[in-house]
N, C-alpha and C positions, 0 to 999 in steps of 0.2 A: 491750285495745287493743294491736295490734302496732306495733312501732317500726321505722322505716326511717331510716338515717343516710346522708347523701350530701354531696358537696361542693357541687353546684349542683342545685337543684330548679327546674324550669321548668313554669309553669302555662300550658298551651295548646300543642297540637301542630299549629298552623297554620304559615304561612310564616315568621313572626317567631320562634316558639318553636323550630321545627326548625332554623332557621339559627343561633340561639343555641346550641342543643345541639351542633350540628356543630362550631362554633368551640371551645367549651369542652372537648368530648370529645377533639378532635384535639390540643389542648394537653396532655392528660393528666388532666384532671379527671374525677371520678366524677360522671356526669350522670344525672338522672332526670327524664323528661318526663311530665307528668300531663295527661290530657285526658278530658273527660266523654263524648266520642263513641266509637263502636265502631271507627273507623278514623282514622288520622292524616292530615294534609294540609290540613285546614281548607278555606278557600274555593278553593284552587288547583284542586281536583278538580271544581269546578263550572264552571270557566272553560275553555270549549272554543274561545274566540276567541284570536287571536294577540296577543302582547304588543307594545306599542310601545316606542320608545326606541332605545338603541344596541345594538350587538352584545354588549357586556359585560353588558347587562341582558336578554339573550336575546330581543331583538326578533325577531319572526317565528315564535317558538315558542309553541305553545298552552299555556295555563295548566296543564292536567292533565299534560302532558308534563314541564313544569318541576317539578310536584309529585312525579312519579315519580322524576325525577333526584335531587331533594332527599332523598326517602325513602331511596334507595339509598345516598347519601352518609352519612346519619345512621346507617343500619344498620351500615355498614362502620366508622364512628367508634367504635363500642362503647357509645354512649349507650343507656340503657334507656328504654322507652316503656311507660307504665302507662295502658291504655285503659279505657273504661267506668268512669271514676273521677272523682268529684266532690270538689273542694276546697271545704270549707265554712267554713274558718276560718284566720286567720293571726294568730299571737301575737307579742308583742314579741321573744321569744327566737328568732325565725325558725323556729318549728315550725308545721306546718300540719296541720289536721284533714282527713283524706281518707277517703271511704267508697268501697269498691270491691267489687262483687259481694256486698254485704251485710256486709262486714267493715270495721271501723274501723281506720284507721292513723294514727299520729303520725309525720309526715315531718319530720325535723330536718335542716336544710341550713345550710352556712356562708354561701351566697349564694342568693338567690331572684330569679328573673327571671319577671315576670308579663307574659304575652303572651296575655291573655284575649280580645282582639279587640273587636268591636263588635256591637251588635244593631240590628235594623231599627226605625225609628220607626213610629208608628201615627198614623192620621188618623181622627178621629171625625166621622161624618155620619149622617143618617138611613139606616138599613139597613146600617151598617158591621159589624154583628155577624152578618149572614146568612152561612151557608155559601157559599163561593165568593169571599168577600173575603179576600185574603191578601197577604202581603208578596211583593215581587218576588224576594227571595232564596229564599223557600219555593218559588215556582214554578220557579226555576232549579234548585233541588235536585231537585225532582220530575222535570224533564225530563232533566237531565244526569247525575244520580246514580242515581235510582230508575227512570228510563225510563218515567215516567207523565205523560201529558198532563193538566194541571190543568183544562182546559176547551177548548171548540171556538171560541167567540167571546169575545175578551178585550179589555178596555179597560185601558190602562196609565196610571197617575197618576204623573207625574214624568218630566222629560226630561233628567235627569242621565245620566251614563255608565251607571249601573246600569239605569235605565229603558230607555234606548236599546238597550243590549246585550241585555238579557233579552227585550225585544220582538222583536228579530231572531232570537234563539234559539228563541223560541216559534213563530215562523213557520217556522223550519227544522224544528221538531218536528211541524209539521202544523196548528198552530192559526191562526186568523184574528185578527189584531189590528185592531180596528175603528178605533182611534185612540189617540193619546197626549195626555194633558191636562197642561198646565203652567200653574201660577198666575202665574209671572213673565212679563214681557213678551217674554222671549227664551228660547231653548233653553239649557239649563244644561250639556249635555255637549259632547263634541268634535264638530266639524263632520263628520268622517269617518263617525262613527256615525249622525248625523242624516241624512247624505246617503244612506246605505244604506237607511235606513228610508223616506225619501221616494221613492227610486227604486223601492221595492217597492210604492208606492201607498198608504202609510199616512199619513193626515193627522195633523199635530201642531197641537193647539189651544193656542196660547200665550195667556196672559191669561184662562184659564178654570179653573174648579174644579168639583168634584163637588157637585151640589145634593142628590141622594139616590140610593140604590140601592133598587130595589123588587123584591118577590117574596114569595111566601107562606112557603115553607119553605127556599128557596134563592134565589140571585141569578137574576133573570129579565130584568132590564134596569137601565139607569142613565140618570140625567139630569144633564147638565152645564150650566153657565151661565158667561157672561163676567163678569169682575170689573173694577171701576173702579180708579183709582189708589189708593184707600183699601181695596181688597180687599172691597168690597161687591158682592154679586151684582147684575147689571143686569137689571131686569125685562124680559121679552120676548126675552131672548137664549138661552133654554133650547134644548137639543138632546137628543133621546132616542136611545138605542141599545139594541137587543136583544142582550144578552150573557148569558153564564152564569158569567163570572169577571171580577173586578176586581182588578188587581194594584197594590199601593202601593209606589212607589219614591220615598219622601219623606225620604230621608236615613238616616244611621246615628248611633248613639249609643254612645260608648265604654263598655265593660263594666268599670267601675272599682270595683265593690263590694269586691273583695279588697284593692285598693290603699287604699281608705278604711279598711278594717278594720286594715290595717297601720300606720295613723297617718301616712301620707304627706300632705304639703301639696298643695293643689289651687288652681286658679284657673278661673274660668268664661270660656271663649273660644268664642263661638258658631260661628265659622268652623271650629273643630276638632271640633264635635259636642257641646259642652257643658262640663261639669266634667272637667278633665284634670289629671293629676299633673305637678307641677314636676319637672324632672330636669336633669342636667348633660349635658355633651358625651359622657360615657360611658354615658348612659342610666340613671345612678344617681339615685334619688329623694332626697328630703330625709331619708329613713331610711337610714342607712348599711347597705350590704349588700343592699338591695332595689332591683332594677332593673326597668325597664319597656321594652317594645318593641312595635312594631306599632300597630294601630288603637286600643289602649287609651290611647296617648299623643296621639291625634288622628287622625281618619279620613283615610287616604291610600290609595295603591295598593299592590298586593302587592309590587312591586319595592322600594318604600321600606320596607315592613315587613320584608322579608328583610334589607335593609342595616342597619336598626336592630337586628334580632336578631343579626346579625354583630357589631355594635358591643358590644352587651350581653354576648355570649358571650366576646369578646376581653377586655373590661374585667374581667369576673368571673374569668377565668382568670389575668389579670395580678395582680389583687388577692390571689389565692390562692397566687401564686408559681409558677404553672405556665408563665408566659411572662415573660421578662425585660422590662425597661422598653423596651429598644431593639427587641425583637421586636414588642411590643405597639404601640409608636409607629408602626412601619412599617405594620402591619396597619390601624391606625386611620386613618392618612393615606390609605391606599388606599380605605377605606370612605367617609371624608368626601368624597373626590374623586368617588366614584360617586354619593353622595347629592346633592352639589351639582349634578352633571349632571342627575340626575332632577328636581331642584327648580328648575332654571333656566328652565323653560318658563313660559308665560303663566299657566297655572292654578296651578302650584306656587308661584312667587314671589309672585303676587298674593295668594293665600290666606294665605301665611305672614306677609306684611307686615300684612295686616288683623288677624291674630291677635296679633302683637306690639303693634300700636297699641292693641288692646283691653286688653292686659295693662298697658301703661304709662300708660294713663289713670288707673289705680288706684294704681300704685306708681312711684316714681322709681327710677333706676338704683341708687342707693346703698342703698336699703332693701329691695330686692327679694329676699326670702327667702334669708337667709344660712345657711351651715353651714360651719364650719371655715374661714372667710375666703373661701370661694368665693361668687361672686355668681351666683345662679341666674336666668337669663332663661328665660321660659317656652318650653317645647318644644325646639326642635332645637339650641339653642346655649347654652353657658355662657361668657359673656365674663368674663375676669378683668381687673380694672382695669389691671394692669401689662402685659397682653398685648393691649390694644386696638390694632387696626390702623387705617390711614387709610381703609379701606373695609370694608364689611360682607362677610365671607366667604361668607355664605349668599345674601343678596339682591344682592350686588355693587352696592350703592348707596354713593356717596361720602358721607363724614361731613362735617359743616360744619367749616370751618376754625376753629381756636381752641378746639376741643372735644376732650376725651380720651375721649369716649364718644358713642354715637349719640343720647344723651338728655342734657338739661340736668341737672346735679347739683342735687338739692334741688327738682326740679320734676317734675310729672306729665305735662308735655308732651313729645311725641316730636319729635325734630328730625331729620327726613330731608328 
């Protein structure tokens, strides 16, 4: 087994991992990025739509262009990228087992940043194993990366941003989207995406689900049905469509296997995609020297993943002595400001508040996962008791008068 020694090892060459690599390498650290794919960039190169947000978040720029710009920055920074390489183990001494082109490596790093991303959820129903049933992300890869049309007549399941955006991209590629099915009573994604779909004449069936997909050796059609308030199918509400492809956009699940293996502590937050690692404001987990960034910490958008990667890279470089405390503090303040801007909207703030509530039903503020005196609050913030402000810096919600924290001490109730 060959050995590689580096300052910072980063698992994942997506938007979060590359951003972390750029920050750490620019500070002077020796950085190695490891990714199982044949090209870096992750999801950015699938995204041909323009980003939203502010100018500083490259609003109006298409995702693959942002990916190209980020790759160029990383190449100039001196960070090394190891592609077609699978990380299969993480040991307590911060060494990782990696296999690349049939060769086993032991990668030893002073700091590890895990930016492994998320994977698509699956949905089981009669006929779900037939060829032609696939994830929306797989369809997006086919059309935007491989330039292959997955089918001619397609039904999309899920009306979140992924389902809406991929549906529109499938139409741009020449496919006919016969409809979008959504089990909830309302559309889950942004109105601007839903509006484009509706103007193109694609019906969105809210309050519906798949009953079955039928076909002998491949998808030949699909049957959907309306559901009641208890998610039971309503007899007589069935609709049939002749399709050759069914795409599933039913959420993402953080790929946390390596973080589990490293011994990091987790909590289950449904609104973030399931089990996610606890971390502080520097993106450091409960295992010293192991950081997380991007969708592995809870599914969000690419812009947020890039900022989390920036934070992890800066924090790792500071911990290694490549950045002074003053330099790092300035960079962190800028990153936090951009993250707060990204998360100040309806979808960001609402989703985060639900996640915090879920966490604090189980733990009070005082007992929530301690390490070295720091109090870890799940996901984006680490409040330290001595630094509690009169308003929450992330949600911008006022705290109750007479309290030193957003939560009652010794209680599992959230007080917002």
